[in-house]
N, C-alpha and C positions, 0 to 999 in steps of 0.2 A: 434321138435316140445316141443312149452310150455307147464312147466310143468300143467296150466291151460288146453292147452287142451284134455292132457292126462288126467285129473280130469272129464270135462266132455264129452269125447268119452266116459270110465268105467263106469261113472253115468247113461249115459242115458238120458240126457234130452234136447228137442231139441228147435230149434230157443233159443240156447243161445248164446250170442255173448263176445268175451274177447275185451278187450283193457287197454291199458298202458299208464301210462303216464308216460310223460318224465320231468327230472329236469336237472338243467347245471349238463355240465359232460356227459348227456344219461342216467343216473340213473336213476332207475323206484321210490328210494325214496334216501333222501339228502346221507343217511349211509350205504347204498346198496352197497353188492358187487356185481360186474358188474361178475368178472366168480369166482369157487371157483371150486382146485381141492384138492382132498386129494389123501396123499401117504398111502398105505396101506403095503407099501412093512415090515414093522415094526411087527405087529400085522400077516399076514400070517408066519414068519418065526417060529412064536409060534404056527403052527401047525390051524391057524382061516380060514378058507374058506367063500368066500361071498356067498350065495346060492339064491341072486338076480344082477341084474344089478340095474342100476339108474333109468331105464324107469319102471321095472320091479317093483323094489319096489313102485313108487308112484302108479302105476296101483291098486298094492293089498292092498296098502292104503286106498286107493278111495274105493275100491268094500269091501274090510270089514266096515267100516264107513257105508257104504250102507244097507248092512246083516246090521248092528246094530241100525240104523233108519228104518229094515224093521221089524226086531224084537222086537221093542220097542211098535210098534203099536198094 
């Protein structure tokens, strides 16, 4: 599932389409990173534990933004 789809699913707009553009090499932007992997082994050895996986973090951020926008009205 793409980040855009996670955000639209969480924020709930209807009839929203997403599209990506491709440049040479199949990337969305010339300097875009195709795949990113983060190794959290060292920080976990210090006692840190993640509270969310990547998908949950994106959804939580989208929900928080929506809540903040709603409270500003």
